[in-house]
C-alpha positions, 0 to 999 in steps of 0.5 A, a space after each residue: 830906726 836905724 836904716 831908714 834914711 831912704 824916702 819913700 818914692 814921690 810918683 804914688 803921692 803926687 796930686 796934680 795941680 797946685 793950690 796957690 792963690 787964697 781964693 783957691 784954697 778957700 775952695 778947696 778946704 771948703 770941699 775939704 771940710 765937708 769931706 771931713 765932716 762926712 767921712 773923718 769926723 767921729 760922733 762927738 766931733 760932729 756935735 761941737 762941729 755942727 748945729 742941729 740942723 746941719 747934723 740932720 742935714 749929714 744923716 739925710 745924706 744932704 751937702 753939709 756947708 761949713 768952714 773948719 779953718 782959721 781967719 786969714 792970717 794977715 799980710 804983716 803976720 806973715 811977713 813978720 814969720 817969714 822974717 823970724 825964720 829968715 826965709 820966704 815962704 813957698 807960694 802954696 803955703 803962703 796963699 794957704 795962710 792968707 786963706 786960713 791961719 792954720 787948720 785943725 781937722 785933717 785926714 792925717 796923724 798930725 793935730 793941724 797946720 800951725 798958724 804962721 806964727 806956729 810954725 818953726 824950725 823942727 830943730 828948735 820944737 820940743 818935740 823935733 829937737 827930741 826926735 832929731 836927738 834920738 835919730 841922731 843917736 843911732 847910726 844909719 839915720 844921716 840923711 834923715 838927721 840932715 832932713 830933719 835940721 834944715 826943715 820947718 815943721 808945719 804940723 805936729 801931732 803922732 806925726 810930722 810934717 816938714 818943708 824943706 826950702 833947700 829943695 825948691 822947684 822952678 814954681 818956687 814950691 819947697 818939698 815936702 815930707 810926711 814924717 812918722 817917727 814910729 815908723 821912720 822912712 819920711 814920704 815925700 811930696 812934690 810941696 805943701 799943696 801936694 801933701 794937703 792934697 793927699 788926705 782929700 784925696 783918701 777921704 773921697 776914695 774911702 766915701 766913693 767905696 
C-alpha cells in the first residue's frame, strides 16, 4: 500500500450529463436495474428479484421493467442527515436520495449505496476507521489518509465509495472516489452521478459485446 497516494486521472471515467433531479434519477435507475438483471445478476439473484413471468420474458430476450431501489427519502430525513454530518449534500446525491433512499444492486465491489440515514464520515465507520488507521501506519500514504479523514462514505463493501466535500465544483458537485483497500490508489470521478454512471456504462459495454 505504500506509495499509493496518487489518484488515477479522471478523464477516462467521466460520463457526460449530471443526474440531479429525482425524476432524472428514477428514469436512469430503472434503466440501470433493467440492465443489471440482464447482464450482471446471477441465477439466485434473478429468482429473488423476478417473478415467473419476468424470468420467462428475460429468457426470451424481452425487456423486463422493474425497480431495484428503495422508497424515496423524505426531505426531512435528508435534512436530518445533513445536519448530523454538518454538510449539505451535493445536488446529484440529494436527487438520488429523493428518488431512492439507497440502492443494493450495483455493478461494483460495494454492497450498495447507503440510505441517507446511514451515510457516515469514513473516519467514523468501523471499516473506514480500520482502513484509515492501517494506511496511516504505513509511510507514503499521507494523501490517502487525509482523503479518508475528510470524506463521507456513501457506499461500502469490498471497496469504498467516497465523496469529498472539500473539493466541490462550480455546479456544487463533490469529487467522488472509488477506493479498493487491497489495491490502493483511489480512482477519482467528477461527482456521485459520474461514479454510479460508470457502472452503467460498463454493463452497457458488456451487453453490446
